[in-house]
Structure formats: C-alpha cells, structure tokens
C-alpha positions in Angstrom: 30.7 0.1 -12.4 32.2 -2.7 -10.4 35.0 -4.1 -12.6 35.3 -7.8 -13.3 38.9 -9.3 -13.8 39.8 -9.4 -17.5 40.5 -13.2 -17.7 37.0 -14.0 -16.5 35.6 -13.6 -20.0 37.9 -16.3 -21.4 37.5 -18.6 -18.4 33.7 -18.5 -18.5 33.5 -18.8 -22.3 35.8 -21.9 -22.3 33.9 -23.5 -19.4 30.6 -23.0 -21.2 32.0 -24.5 -24.4 33.5 -27.5 -22.5 30.2 -28.0 -20.6 28.3 -27.8 -23.9 30.5 -30.5 -25.5 30.1 -32.9 -22.5 26.4 -32.2 -22.2 25.8 -33.0 -25.9 28.1 -36.0 -26.3 28.5 -37.2 -22.8 31.5 -39.0 -21.4 31.8 -42.8 -21.3 34.3 -45.6 -21.5 34.3 -49.4 -21.9 35.3 -52.1 -19.5 35.4 -55.1 -21.9 31.9 -55.2 -23.5 30.3 -53.1 -20.8 29.8 -49.4 -21.4 30.4 -47.3 -18.3 28.8 -43.8 -18.5 30.5 -41.1 -16.5 28.4 -38.1 -17.8 25.2 -38.6 -19.8 24.6 -36.9 -23.2 21.9 -36.6 -25.8 22.2 -40.3 -26.7 21.2 -41.2 -23.1 17.9 -39.4 -23.3 14.8 -41.7 -23.3 12.7 -40.6 -26.2 8.9 -40.7 -26.0 6.5 -43.0 -27.8 5.9 -40.4 -30.5 9.6 -40.6 -31.5 10.9 -44.1 -30.7 7.8 -46.1 -30.2 7.5 -48.4 -27.2 5.7 -51.3 -25.5 2.1 -52.0 -25.1 1.3 -54.6 -22.4 -1.8 -56.0 -20.7 -1.5 -57.7 -17.2 -3.8 -59.8 -15.0 -3.4 -61.2 -11.5 -1.4 -64.5 -11.6 -2.6 -67.9 -10.5 -6.3 -67.1 -11.1 -6.3 -64.5 -8.2 -9.6 -62.5 -8.1 -8.4 -59.0 -7.4 -10.8 -56.4 -6.1 -11.2 -53.0 -7.7 -9.2 -51.5 -4.8 -6.3 -54.0 -5.2 -6.2 -53.3 -9.0 -5.9 -49.5 -8.3 -3.1 -50.2 -5.7 -1.3 -52.3 -8.3 -1.7 -49.6 -10.9 -0.4 -47.0 -8.4 2.7 -49.1 -7.8 3.4 -49.6 -11.5 2.9 -45.8 -12.0 5.4 -45.1 -9.1 7.9 -47.4 -10.8 7.4 -45.5 -14.1 8.2 -42.2 -12.3 11.2 -43.8 -10.5 12.6 -45.0 -13.8 12.2 -41.5 -15.2 9.4 -42.5 -17.6 7.1 -39.5 -17.9 5.5 -40.4 -21.2 3.2 -43.3 -20.4 -0.4 -44.4 -20.3 -1.8 -46.8 -17.7 -5.4 -47.9 -17.2 -7.1 -50.5 -14.8 -10.1 -52.5 -15.9 -11.8 -53.9 -12.8 -14.5 -55.6 -14.8 -12.0 -57.9 -16.5 -9.1 -57.8 -13.9 -6.7 -56.2 -16.3 -4.1 -53.4 -16.2 -3.1 -51.9 -19.5 0.3 -50.1 -19.8 2.0 -48.2 -22.7 5.5 -46.8 -22.3 8.5 -45.9 -24.5 11.7 -47.9 -25.0 14.9 -47.4 -23.0 17.4 -44.9 -24.4 20.0 -47.7 -25.0 17.5 -50.3 -26.4 18.9 -52.3 -29.3 17.0 -55.5 -29.5 13.5 -54.0 -28.9 12.4 -57.0 -26.8 9.0 -56.2 -25.4 9.0 -59.1 -22.9 12.2 -57.9 -21.2 10.9 -54.3 -21.1 7.7 -55.5 -19.5 9.7 -57.2 -16.7 11.2 -53.8 -15.9 7.9 -52.6 -14.5 6.0 -55.8 -13.6 8.3 -57.6 -11.2 6.8 -58.1 -7.7 10.0 -56.8 -6.1 9.4 -58.2 -2.6 12.4 -57.3 -0.4 13.2 -59.4 2.6 16.0 -59.7 5.1 16.6 -63.3 6.3 18.8 -65.2 8.8 21.6 -67.1 7.2 22.2 -67.6 3.5 20.9 -71.1 2.6 19.5 -71.4 -0.9 17.8 -74.5 -2.5 18.9 -73.8 -6.0 22.1 -72.4 -7.6 22.3 -71.4 -11.3 24.4 -69.0 -13.4 23.2 -65.9 -15.3 24.2 -64.9 -18.8 27.4 -63.3 -17.5 28.5 -66.3 -15.6 27.6 -64.9 -12.2 26.3 -67.2 -9.5 22.5 -66.9 -8.8 21.1 -68.4 -5.6 17.4 -69.0 -5.5 14.7 -70.1 -3.0 15.5 -69.8 0.7 15.8 -73.0 2.6 16.4 -74.2 6.1 16.5 -71.4 8.7 16.7 -68.9 5.9 13.2 -69.9 4.8 11.8 -68.9 8.2 10.0 -65.7 9.1 11.8 -62.7 7.5 13.7 -60.4 9.9 12.6 -57.3 7.9 10.6 -56.7 4.8 10.3 -53.9 2.2 7.6 -52.2 4.4 10.3 -51.4 7.0 12.2 -49.4 4.4 11.6 -45.6 4.3 14.0 -44.8 1.5 16.5 -46.4 -0.9 19.3 -44.6 -2.8 21.8 -46.0 -5.4 25.3 -44.8 -4.5 28.9 -45.2 -5.4 31.8 -45.2 -3.0 34.2 -47.2 -0.9 32.4 -49.3 1.7 35.6 -50.8 3.3 39.1 -49.6 3.7 41.7 -51.0 1.2 38.9 -52.1 -1.2 37.8 -50.6 -4.5 34.9 -48.2 -4.8 31.7 -50.0 -5.9 28.0 -49.4 -6.6 25.6 -50.2 -3.8 22.1 -49.4 -2.4 21.8 -47.5 0.8 18.6 -48.2 2.8 17.0 -45.8 5.4 14.7 -47.7 7.7 11.6 -46.3 9.3 11.2 -46.3 13.1 9.7 -49.8 13.2 12.4 -51.1 10.8 15.1 -49.4 12.8 14.1 -51.3 16.0 13.8 -54.6 14.1 17.2 -54.2 12.4 18.9 -53.3 15.7 17.5 -56.5 17.2 18.4 -58.6 14.1 22.0 -57.4 14.0 22.4 -57.9 17.7 21.1 -61.5 17.6 23.1 -62.3 14.5 26.4 -60.6 15.4 29.3 -62.2 13.4 26.7 -64.2 11.5 25.0 -63.6 8.2 21.8 -61.7 7.3 21.0 -62.3 3.6 18.9 -59.9 1.5 16.4 -61.3 -1.0 14.5 -59.8 -3.9 11.5 -62.1 -4.4 13.2 -65.6 -4.2 16.6 -64.5 -5.4 19.4 -63.7 -3.0 21.0 -60.4 -3.9 23.5 -60.0 -1.0 24.6 -61.9 2.0 26.7 -59.6 4.3 28.3 -60.6 7.5 27.1 -58.6 10.6 30.2 -57.0 12.1 28.5 -54.7 14.5 25.1 -53.9 16.0 23.4 -51.3 13.7 21.1 -48.9 15.6 21.0 -45.9 13.3 18.5 -47.4 10.8 21.0 -47.4 7.9 21.6 -50.6 5.9 23.7 -51.2 2.7 23.0 -53.7 0.0 26.3 -54.5 -1.9 27.1 -57.0 -4.6 28.0 -57.1 -8.2 26.0 -54.0 -9.1 26.5 -51.7 -12.0 25.2 -48.1 -11.8 22.0 -49.0 -13.7 21.3 -52.2 -11.7 21.8 -50.4 -8.4 19.5 -47.6 -9.5 16.9 -50.2 -10.7 17.0 -52.0 -7.4 16.7 -48.8 -5.4 13.7 -47.7 -7.5 11.9 -51.1 -7.1 12.4 -50.9 -3.3 11.1 -47.4 -3.1 8.1 -48.2 -5.3 7.2 -51.1 -3.0 5.8 -54.6 -3.8 2.8 -55.2 -5.9 -0.3 -56.4 -3.9 -0.3 -59.6 -6.0 1.8 -61.2 -8.7 1.1 -60.2 -12.3 1.2 -62.2 -15.4 1.4 -60.8 -18.9 -1.7 -61.5 -21.0 -0.5 -59.8 -24.2 2.4 -57.5 -25.1 3.7 -56.0 -28.3 5.7 -53.2 -29.9 4.2 -49.7 -30.5 5.2 -48.0 -33.7 6.3 -44.3 -33.3 3.5 -41.9 -34.2 5.9 -39.4 -35.7 9.3 -41.2 -35.8 13.0 -40.4 -36.0 12.4 -38.4 -39.3 10.3 -35.9 -37.4 13.1 -35.6 -34.7 15.7 -35.2 -37.4 13.7 -32.5 -39.1 13.1 -30.6 -35.9 16.9 -30.9 -35.1 17.8 -29.4 -38.5 15.2 -26.6 -38.0 16.6 -25.8 -34.5 20.2 -25.8 -35.8 19.4 -23.5 -38.8 17.3 -21.2 -36.5 20.1 -21.0 -34.0 22.7 -20.2 -36.7 20.4 -17.4 -38.1 19.8 -16.0 -34.7 23.6 -16.0 -34.0 24.3 -14.0 -37.2 21.5 -11.5 -36.5 22.6 -11.0 -32.9 26.3 -10.4 -33.9 25.4 -8.1 -36.8 22.9 -5.9 -34.9 24.5 -5.9 -31.4 28.2 -6.7 -32.2 30.1 -7.6 -29.0 27.0 -8.1 -26.7 25.5 -10.2 -29.6 28.6 -12.4 -29.7 28.5 -12.9 -25.9 24.8 -13.6 -26.2 25.5 -16.4 -28.6 27.9 -18.0 -26.1 25.3 -17.7 -23.3 22.6 -19.1 -25.5 24.8 -22.1 -26.3 25.3 -22.6 -22.5 21.6 -22.3 -22.0 20.9 -25.0 -24.6 23.5 -27.2 -23.0 22.2 -26.7 -19.5 18.7 -27.6 -20.7 19.9 -30.8 -22.3 21.9 -31.7 -19.2 18.7 -31.3 -17.0 16.9 -33.7 -19.4 19.5 -36.4 -19.9 20.4 -36.7 -16.2 23.8 -35.2 -16.7 23.4 -34.1 -13.1 22.5 -37.1 -10.9 20.5 -35.0 -8.5 17.8 -34.5 -11.3 15.6 -37.4 -12.2 15.9 -38.7 -15.8 13.2 -37.7 -18.2 11.3 -38.8 -21.3 11.6 -36.4 -24.2 8.7 -36.0 -26.6 8.4 -33.7 -29.6 6.3 -31.2 -27.7 9.2 -31.2 -25.2 11.6 -30.3 -27.9 9.3 -27.5 -28.9 9.4 -26.2 -25.3 13.2 -26.3 -25.5 13.2 -24.2 -28.7 10.7 -21.8 -27.3 12.9 -21.3 -24.2 15.8 -20.4 -26.5 13.6 -17.7 -27.9 13.1 -16.4 -24.4 16.9 -16.4 -24.0 17.3 -14.4 -27.2 14.7 -11.9 -25.9 16.6 -11.5 -22.6 19.9 -10.7 -24.4 18.1 -8.4 -26.9 16.6 -6.3 -24.1 19.9 -5.9 -22.4 21.8 -5.0 -25.6 19.2 -2.5 -26.6 19.3 -0.8 -23.2 23.1 -0.6 -23.3 22.8 0.9 -26.9 20.3 3.5 -25.7 22.5 4.6 -22.8 25.5 4.9 -25.1 23.6 7.0 -27.6 22.3 9.1 -24.7 25.9 10.2 -24.0 27.0 7.9 -21.2 30.4 6.4 -21.0 30.9 2.7 -21.8 31.1 1.7 -18.1 28.1 3.9 -17.2 26.1 2.5 -20.1 26.9 -1.1 -19.1 25.9 -0.5 -15.5 22.7 1.4 -16.3 21.7 -0.7 -19.2 22.0 -4.1 -17.4 20.3 -2.7 -14.3 17.3 -1.2 -16.2 16.7 -4.3 -18.3 16.6 -6.7 -15.3 13.0 -5.9 -14.2 11.6 -6.3 -17.8 13.4 -9.7 -18.2 12.2 -11.0 -14.8 8.6 -10.0 -15.5 8.6 -11.6 -18.9 10.2 -14.9 -17.7 8.2 -15.3 -14.5 4.9 -15.5 -16.4 6.4 -18.4 -18.4 7.6 -20.0 -15.2 4.1 -19.9 -13.7 2.5 -21.4 -16.9 5.2 -24.1 -17.0 4.6 -25.2 -13.4 0.8 -25.3 -14.0 1.3 -27.5 -17.0 3.6 -29.9 -15.0 1.2 -30.1 -12.1 -1.8 -30.7 -14.3 -0.3 -33.2 -16.8 2.7 -34.6 -14.8 3.0 -37.6 -12.5 0.8 -35.9 -9.9 -2.1 -36.0 -12.4 -4.0 -33.2 -10.6 -6.5 -32.8 -13.4 -5.8 -35.6 -15.8 -9.3 -37.1 -15.1 -10.6 -34.1 -17.1 -8.1 -34.2 -20.0 -7.4 -37.9 -20.3 -4.3 -39.9 -19.7 -3.1 -39.8 -23.3 -2.1 -36.1 -22.9 -0.1 -36.6 -19.7 3.4 -37.3 -21.0 3.5 -35.1 -24.0 2.2 -31.9 -22.3 4.2 -32.5 -19.2 7.3 -32.7 -21.4 6.5 -29.3 -22.9 6.1 -27.7 -19.5 9.2 -29.3 -18.1 11.5 -28.3 -20.9 10.1 -24.8 -21.0 10.7 -24.4 -17.2 14.2 -25.8 -17.4 15.0 -23.5 -20.4 13.8 -20.4 -18.6 15.8 -21.3 -15.4 18.8 -21.9 -17.7 18.1 -18.5 -19.2 18.4 -16.8 -15.8 21.7 -18.6 -15.1 23.3 -18.1 -18.5 21.5 -15.1 -20.0 21.5 -12.9 -16.9 24.4 -14.0 -14.7 27.1 -15.3 -17.0 26.3 -13.1 -19.9 26.6 -10.0 -17.8 29.7 -11.3 -16.1 31.4 -11.8 -19.5 30.2 -8.3 -20.7 31.8 -6.6 -17.7 35.0 -8.6 -18.1 35.4 -8.0 -21.8 34.8 -4.2 -21.3 38.0 -4.1 -19.3 40.1 -5.3 -22.2 41.7 -2.3 -24.0 41.1 -3.5 -27.6 37.4 -3.9 -26.9 36.8 -0.6 -25.0 35.1 1.0 -28.0 31.6 2.2 -27.7 30.6 1.2 -31.3 31.4 -2.5 -30.4 28.6 -2.2 -27.8 26.1 -0.5 -30.2 27.2 3.1 -29.8 28.2 5.5 -32.6 31.4 4.6 -34.5 33.2 7.8 -33.5 32.1 7.6 -29.8 34.6 6.7 -27.1 
C-alpha cells in the first residue's frame, strides 16, 4: 500500500473543520453601517417562498401601451432571465395576453429586514436600458439616501444618438480589483462587447480620445470615465461607487437585457410562507439529531474508520452548504426550499452508505487474515465500484429533475410552473451532496485512513474492525 505522510490526517481534519465553520457562519465585517461579506454562510442563503414567504406582483405595460402576445412573452422571458441571474430558482411567472398582464411570485432576499414589496418588485421590473453617450451633461442633479450625487436625464450633446447600447454587449461580469496603479481596489463591472459593439466602441474611443464617454442606465448616469486610449479589444469597464451587491445587480441587469416596453405595477403584496420558519427549525433539529446518532453508530460499529467517516460527513455537509450559499463565487446563488433541505439530508445518507461500504470491506479483509496495510488497500479498492454504481444512479436522477423543473423548464408545461422551484431545489441539493460525497467520502476519507494507519498508536487491527487480538 502506498503510504501517506503521517501529518496528513491532522492537516486534512483541521482544514475540514475550519472550512465547515466558515461555510456555516461565513466571514463578514462592517465598514460603518455597511456589512461587507467576505465569505457567505447559512444566513446568506435565500430561502424559498415555503419558508420565508415572498412577493406577489402583477405588471402591465406602462403609458397605456398595447402589447402583443409576442411582446408579453418577451417581457416574461426577460424577467425570468433576471430571476435566474439573481439566483432566484423558486419563482412563478405567468403572462396573460388577454388582459396585458404579467404575474410574478418570488421569495424575499436573504438579508431582507423591512419586507418592502415595492422595493423588491423594482429588483426585477426595472427597464435597465444601457447606453454609452458622448460627454456627461445631465439636466438634473439630486442626492440619494447615502448622500451620493445622482445625475439624471442626459442633455446637450449627451442627449444625442447613443454611441453604444445594451444590445452591443455580449457579457457582463461583476469583479473586484485594482483598475489603476496607486489606487485602492474597487468593485466594477467588466463588459465584453460583441463584434458589432467592438467596432462601435473602437470608433467611439478614437473620436472621443481624452474626452468623456458617459454610461447610463435608463436616464441615470452611472459612470463617466475619461477615454485615455483607443480600445479595440472589445473590453469595457464600468466603475463608480459600487458595492459587491450593486455591481453584481448591474451586471445581471445588463446580461438579462432591456424589457421590450416599460412596466408599471398594477398590484403587489406580501405572500405568507406556506410552511414557515418553524418547519425549517424542526427540520434543522431533526437533521442535527440524526447526524449525532449516525456519528455514534459509526464510531461504535466501525471504530477508527467510523470516526474518520464522521469528519468526512461533516465536510460533505459543509461543502453542500457552500455550494448553495455562494461561498464559492463561481457558483450561482440558489433559493433553498424545504424539499431542497430534504435532498441535502438524503445526500448525507448516501455519504453514510459510502463510508459503511468501505469500512465493511476493510473489516472483511482483516477477518480474512490480511495485514492492516493489505486490508486497507484491498478494502478501499474493492468498495469503489459499488460506491460509484450507487451514486451515479442518483446523479442521473438529480440531473433529470434539474433539467425538467429548473430554469430551462424542459417539461414544465406538463407539470405546471408551481412545481418548478421546489423540485429543482431537491434535484440540485441531491446532486451537490453526491458530488460532495465523492470529494469527501472517497478522496479525503481514504487519504485520512491511510495517513492515520501510519501512526504507531493506531496500527492495531481491532481499531479498523478486526479481531481484538489481531495485529
């Protein structure tokens, strides 16, 4: 058996425990009254309508505009894209072409305190028309709640034909870094222009070299950078007084595109949770008690492999939470429903199964007369095929659930929109849990087993399930 350095067990175990702590509680600090989140935890998860309630809103075209059925569907698709961009997977959206109405239901934000439905509606119903304009002349200047200057309504040469529009943008990403030397890092939005936009932007920066090209969202100026060089690579940056959340929100609106017409809210209101926080608390207690019982049973029956299994299961749970809370920025945020929590708990059961199969195979090899090193090598090798077979079937089912009931809505016309978010959550958490099981239950668990087997005090066959007098 290939030996693993002895300290690896302690290093991996400490890393898993540290990761678990940060994944559950997150890391954040305050700059005055503003909370700056470094790593997201459970409190940053956006809970579904069944747990936290949400907003119910009905929209119609503004200014008496008579929208066609096709235009209503386009507006619905744009709102739906914004939902997905915002990480809202538990939602319902319908268009009523007979009455020119769009009806939307979606959950509250994770950090919602005031539960103001009108502000939440603005999050998805803004027209978000992006334009690049010559100069930076504005007809109106006001201040927002934080005292920042807000310039509205382009005037003079700035009110002329836009140099570029949102249709020239291929992609938009919120980023954080240093844009200029000797300046602090800041949040900004990086734009990637399409081929037509690239040509327009190269021409605009050439004609306005050392001048100003202002960037507007609807009729509000959001940035007015000076053109220092001709930009031909199709990359543009929007900078300003952005926070992480405001930069992400702007990037999402740009990617989702502008609505085909302006919307006005007909009615809006709060939705009460169908199950509520008590159901979440009950499920949390049930999961905690179940995990504690599983830990005791694993340690009693399988001794040292059982103890290592508990550490790997803790890491699996933390990794699943991290994938849901957007602990890792590369993953989209996610709306967690009670069926989603059920999927998470079920995946922990799959993790237990993985560790039980491995421990049993090691025990069998030891009782068959093999040495400790031989039993570990043969037991882990022989258990791998059974674990992969069992988990791959769950992976396939999870992917099917996500494709059918997720944002792609492949078959939602058969099952109805009301099932989309909740069933998608179940498939997503089940898939994430199984992948976490492969990482923690197969790789790290076996790494720790081989490492601890090299420590002299633990080189006793009975600690791995063998007979007490065996060597």
